[in-house]
C-alpha positions in Angstrom: -120.6 10.4 38.7 -118.7 10.2 41.6 -114.5 6.1 49.7 -112.4 1.4 55.8 -114.1 -1.5 57.3 -116.5 -3.7 55.2 -120.1 -2.3 55.0 -122.6 -3.7 57.3 -124.8 -4.9 54.5 -124.3 -5.7 50.8 -125.7 -3.0 48.4 -126.4 -5.5 45.7 -125.3 -8.4 43.6 -121.7 -8.4 42.4 -121.7 -9.2 38.7 -118.0 -9.4 38.3 -115.3 -7.0 37.0 -114.7 -5.3 33.7 -111.3 -3.8 33.2 -110.7 -4.4 36.8 -113.7 -2.4 37.9 -116.3 -4.1 40.2 -119.8 -4.1 38.7 -122.6 -4.2 41.2 -126.3 -4.7 40.4 -128.3 -2.9 43.2 -131.4 -4.7 44.5 -133.3 -1.6 43.6 -132.8 -2.3 39.9 -135.4 -5.1 40.1 -138.0 -2.4 41.0 -137.5 -0.6 37.7 -137.4 -3.9 35.9 -140.8 -4.9 37.3 -142.1 -1.4 36.6 -141.0 -1.7 32.9 -142.7 -5.1 32.6 -145.9 -3.9 34.2 -146.2 -0.6 32.3 -144.6 -1.5 29.0 -145.9 -5.1 28.6 -149.5 -4.0 28.0 -148.4 -1.3 25.6 -146.5 -3.9 23.5 -149.4 -6.2 23.6 -151.8 -3.5 22.4 -149.5 -2.6 19.5 -148.7 -6.3 18.6 -151.8 -8.5 19.6 -150.0 -11.5 18.1 -147.3 -11.3 20.8 -149.6 -12.7 23.5 -147.7 -13.4 26.7 -144.5 -12.9 24.8 -145.1 -9.1 25.1 -144.1 -9.3 28.8 -141.0 -11.2 28.0 -140.1 -8.6 25.4 -140.7 -5.9 28.1 -138.3 -7.7 30.4 -135.8 -7.9 27.6 -136.3 -4.1 27.2 -135.3 -3.7 30.9 -132.2 -5.8 30.3 -131.3 -3.7 27.2 -131.6 -0.6 29.3 -129.3 -2.2 31.9 -126.7 -2.9 29.2 -127.1 0.7 27.9 -126.5 2.1 31.4 -123.5 -0.2 32.0 -121.9 1.0 28.7 -122.6 4.6 29.7 -120.9 4.1 33.1 -118.0 2.2 31.7 -117.4 5.0 29.3 -117.0 7.3 32.3 -114.7 4.9 34.1 -112.5 4.0 31.2 -112.1 7.7 30.1 -111.2 8.6 33.7 -108.7 5.8 33.7 -106.8 7.7 30.9 -106.3 10.5 33.3 -105.3 8.2 36.2 -108.5 8.5 38.1 -109.1 5.2 40.0 -112.6 3.9 39.8 -113.9 2.2 43.0 -117.0 0.6 41.5 -119.9 0.9 39.1 -123.4 0.5 40.6 -126.4 -0.2 38.5 -129.6 0.8 40.3 -133.2 2.0 40.3 -132.1 5.4 38.8 -129.8 4.0 36.2 -126.4 3.8 37.7 -123.4 5.7 38.9 -119.6 5.4 38.8 -117.9 5.9 42.1 -114.4 7.2 41.8 -111.7 7.2 44.5 -109.7 10.3 45.3 -108.4 12.2 42.3 -107.4 15.7 41.1 -109.6 17.0 38.3 -109.5 20.1 36.1 -112.5 21.7 34.4 -111.6 20.3 30.9 -111.0 16.8 32.1 -114.2 16.8 34.2 -116.2 17.7 31.1 -114.5 15.0 28.9 -115.1 12.3 31.5 -118.7 13.4 32.0 -119.6 13.5 28.3 -118.0 10.2 27.5 -121.1 8.5 28.9 -123.7 10.2 26.6 -121.3 9.8 23.7 -121.2 6.0 24.2 -125.0 5.9 24.2 -125.2 7.9 21.0 -122.8 5.4 19.4 -125.0 2.5 20.5 -128.0 4.3 19.0 -126.1 4.8 15.7 -125.1 1.1 15.7 -128.7 0.0 16.3 -129.9 2.3 13.5 -127.4 0.7 11.1 -128.7 -2.8 12.1 -132.3 -1.7 11.5 -131.3 -0.2 8.1 -129.4 -3.1 6.7 -130.9 -6.3 8.2 -134.2 -8.1 7.9 -135.3 -9.3 11.3 -138.3 -10.9 12.9 -140.9 -8.8 14.7 -139.5 -9.3 18.2 -135.9 -8.6 17.2 -136.9 -5.6 15.2 -139.0 -4.3 18.1 -136.2 -4.7 20.6 -133.6 -3.2 18.3 -135.8 -0.2 17.7 -136.4 0.2 21.4 -132.6 -0.1 22.0 -131.9 2.6 19.4 -134.4 5.1 20.8 -133.5 4.3 24.4 -129.9 5.1 23.8 -130.7 8.2 21.8 -132.9 9.5 24.6 -130.3 8.6 27.3 -127.6 10.3 25.3 -129.5 13.5 24.6 -131.1 13.7 28.0 -127.8 13.4 29.9 -126.2 16.3 28.1 -128.8 18.7 29.5 -126.9 21.4 31.5 -127.6 20.6 35.1 -126.4 18.2 37.8 -126.8 15.3 38.4 -126.9 14.9 34.6 -123.6 14.7 32.9 -124.2 17.9 31.1 -124.2 19.6 34.4 -120.4 19.2 34.4 -120.3 21.7 31.5 -122.0 24.3 33.7 -119.8 23.3 36.7 -116.6 23.5 34.7 -117.5 26.9 33.0 -118.2 28.5 36.4 -115.1 26.8 37.9 -112.9 28.1 35.1 -114.4 31.6 35.4 -114.2 31.9 39.2 -111.4 29.5 40.1 -113.8 27.7 42.5 -115.0 24.2 41.8 -117.4 24.6 44.7 -119.2 27.6 43.1 -119.4 25.6 39.9 -121.0 22.7 41.6 -123.6 24.9 43.3 -124.4 26.7 40.0 -124.8 23.3 38.2 -127.0 22.1 41.0 -129.4 25.1 40.6 -129.3 24.5 36.9 -130.5 20.9 37.6 -133.4 22.3 39.6 -134.4 24.5 36.7 -134.4 21.5 34.4 -136.8 19.7 36.8 -139.2 22.7 36.7 -138.9 22.7 32.9 -139.8 19.0 32.8 -142.8 19.6 35.1 -144.0 22.4 32.9 -143.5 20.6 29.6 -144.9 17.1 30.4 -147.5 17.9 33.1 -148.5 21.6 33.4 -148.8 22.4 29.6 -151.0 19.3 28.7 -153.3 20.1 31.7 -153.6 23.8 30.6 -154.4 22.6 27.1 -157.2 20.4 28.5 -155.3 17.2 27.8 -154.9 14.5 30.5 -151.3 13.3 30.6 -150.8 9.6 29.8 -150.5 7.8 33.2 -147.3 5.9 32.4 -145.7 9.1 31.1 -146.8 11.0 34.2 -145.3 8.3 36.5 -142.0 8.4 34.6 -141.9 12.2 34.6 -142.5 12.2 38.4 -139.9 9.6 39.1 -137.3 11.2 36.8 -138.1 14.7 38.2 -137.8 13.4 41.8 -134.4 11.8 41.1 -133.1 14.9 39.4 -134.3 17.2 42.2 -132.6 15.0 44.8 -129.4 14.9 42.8 -129.4 18.6 42.2 -130.0 19.3 45.9 -127.2 16.9 46.8 -124.9 18.8 44.4 -125.8 22.1 46.0 -125.1 20.8 49.5 -121.8 19.2 48.3 -120.7 22.4 46.6 -121.6 24.5 49.6 -119.6 22.2 51.9 -116.7 22.1 49.6 -116.6 25.9 49.6 -116.2 25.8 53.4 -113.3 23.3 53.4 -110.8 26.1 53.9 -112.4 26.6 57.3 -111.5 23.0 58.4 -108.2 23.2 60.1 -107.0 21.1 63.1 -105.2 24.1 64.6 -108.1 26.6 64.1 -110.9 24.2 65.3 -109.2 22.5 68.3 -109.7 23.7 71.8 -106.4 24.3 73.7 -105.1 21.3 75.6 -102.1 20.0 77.5 -100.9 16.4 77.7 -100.0 14.6 80.9 -98.5 11.1 81.4 -100.8 8.2 82.4 -98.8 7.9 85.6 -99.9 11.4 86.7 -102.4 12.0 89.5 -105.3 14.3 90.0 -103.0 16.7 91.9 -100.8 16.9 88.8 -103.8 17.6 86.6 -104.9 20.4 88.9 -101.5 21.9 88.7 -101.2 22.0 84.9 -104.8 23.2 84.5 -104.5 25.9 87.0 -104.3 28.5 84.2 -107.7 27.6 82.9 -106.6 25.1 80.2 -110.0 23.6 79.1 -108.7 20.2 78.2 -106.2 17.7 79.6 -105.2 14.7 77.5 -103.8 11.6 79.2 -100.8 10.1 77.2 -99.6 6.6 77.4 -96.3 5.0 76.5 -94.4 7.0 73.9 -96.5 10.0 74.6 -99.5 8.7 72.5 -102.8 10.3 73.5 -105.1 7.7 75.1 -107.7 9.6 77.1 -109.3 12.9 78.1 -109.8 14.1 81.6 -113.5 14.4 82.5 -113.9 17.8 84.3 -116.8 16.6 86.3 -115.0 13.5 87.5 -112.0 15.7 88.3 -114.0 18.1 90.4 -115.6 15.2 92.3 -112.2 14.1 93.7 -111.7 15.6 97.2 -108.5 17.5 97.8 -107.4 14.9 100.3 -107.4 12.2 97.7 -105.9 14.2 94.9 -102.4 12.8 95.3 -103.5 9.2 95.5 -106.0 9.3 92.6 -104.5 8.4 89.2 -105.3 10.5 86.2 -106.8 7.5 84.4 -109.5 7.3 87.1 -110.9 10.6 86.1 -110.6 10.3 82.3 -112.4 8.5 79.5 -110.6 6.7 76.7 -110.0 8.1 73.2 -110.4 5.7 70.3 -107.3 4.0 69.2 -105.1 6.3 67.2 -107.4 9.3 67.7 -104.9 12.0 67.2 -104.1 14.3 64.3 -101.2 16.5 63.3 -101.9 20.2 64.0 -101.1 21.1 60.4 -103.8 18.9 59.0 -106.6 20.8 57.1 -109.2 20.7 54.4 -110.1 17.5 52.6 -107.0 15.8 53.9 -108.2 16.3 57.5 -111.7 15.1 56.8 -110.5 12.0 55.0 -108.2 11.2 57.9 -110.9 11.7 60.5 -113.3 9.5 58.5 -110.9 6.5 59.1 -110.8 7.1 62.9 -113.4 6.0 65.5 -114.7 8.2 68.3 -115.8 11.9 68.4 -112.7 13.6 69.8 -109.1 13.7 68.6 -106.0 14.9 70.3 -104.0 17.4 68.2 -100.2 17.1 68.3 -97.3 19.1 67.0 -94.2 18.0 65.1 -92.7 16.7 68.3 -95.8 14.7 69.3 -96.7 17.1 72.0 -100.4 17.6 72.7 -101.5 21.1 71.8 -105.3 20.8 71.4 -108.4 18.6 71.5 -110.5 18.5 68.3 -114.2 17.5 68.4 -116.1 16.0 65.6 -118.9 18.5 66.2 -116.5 21.4 65.6 -115.6 19.9 62.2 -119.2 19.4 61.3 -120.0 23.0 62.2 -117.1 24.2 60.1 -118.2 22.2 57.0 -122.0 22.7 57.2 -122.4 25.8 59.3 -124.9 23.8 61.4 -124.5 22.5 64.9 -123.9 18.8 65.0 -125.2 16.3 67.6 -123.6 16.9 71.0 -121.1 14.5 72.2 -121.7 13.2 75.7 -118.0 13.3 76.5 -117.7 16.9 75.4 -120.3 17.6 78.0 -118.0 16.2 80.7 -119.8 13.0 81.4 -117.7 10.1 82.5 -117.9 6.9 80.6 
């Protein structure tokens, strides 16, 4: 489960809205639809020789029924979340099934589990409904085959998704249990991510290693499905571990703590004025425009290149590079709030201001990246003192 300018490219086909939630069919879904037809069509034909070419149409109908099952699964997440006031940004149906993308919300361990398990519960309800239809109605061979497929597909989706490891819905149980015990959602996410990796190893042992050790060659289609599912789960589990690790470092993200000391000067100042205010070794000087709004940063190399004889006549703007529009943050900003705010700004550097609007520091994007990930980000050419 689980956000600015319009994206550069469309991620899929917009199918419309359900309960106000945009539904998007990712282009990657057509890959799994083709795979289903190519792999399952011959199987249907072998079991029902009378189908002929119809077997491949039935296989495509199977892909559509899977799509409907996933849509119901994701809608169950979204509509349950709506009860708790969690806004849903969109539902995307893709190669791996689908995902529900929420906007910002405040969760609790219990609510997180309820929203997560709503999806598998919906699939089990669909499986039960299909079973009732099969038990009480006389249908043709094609309808009976598709209903039977629909029943088992939803049963498997429902059961599989409650396995206790992220990115599966059951992983939220592990996450919430650790979260409740430790008071840290980040630790819960990391634990659930590792549980997801254990599930991947278990799938590999059960469907690949054990048959091979028993001298049985795994069915090719089953082998391909196992590899695809295991790959998806491993990537999702790894992403959860990274996300939890970064979330656990959010307390280190503070504008005041991460910013380098800086002073502000008016845009009307000269190089001589800059040299006077930076005489005490202040590493950064921010040029401020009308109303005291930060608009640029003095380039130390350009500043050093101005001869003393021209210092009084050279304006500060001549030795500075521009900050992006609105690239300044309050010094009390921290954690998720700061990261979300910076994500809406352009550029790689941001002036830090106090309650009076006075510049107190200069925050670099690289410093934030290091605080979140513990790894050095890509160097910013302006931070290296190069003039634009």
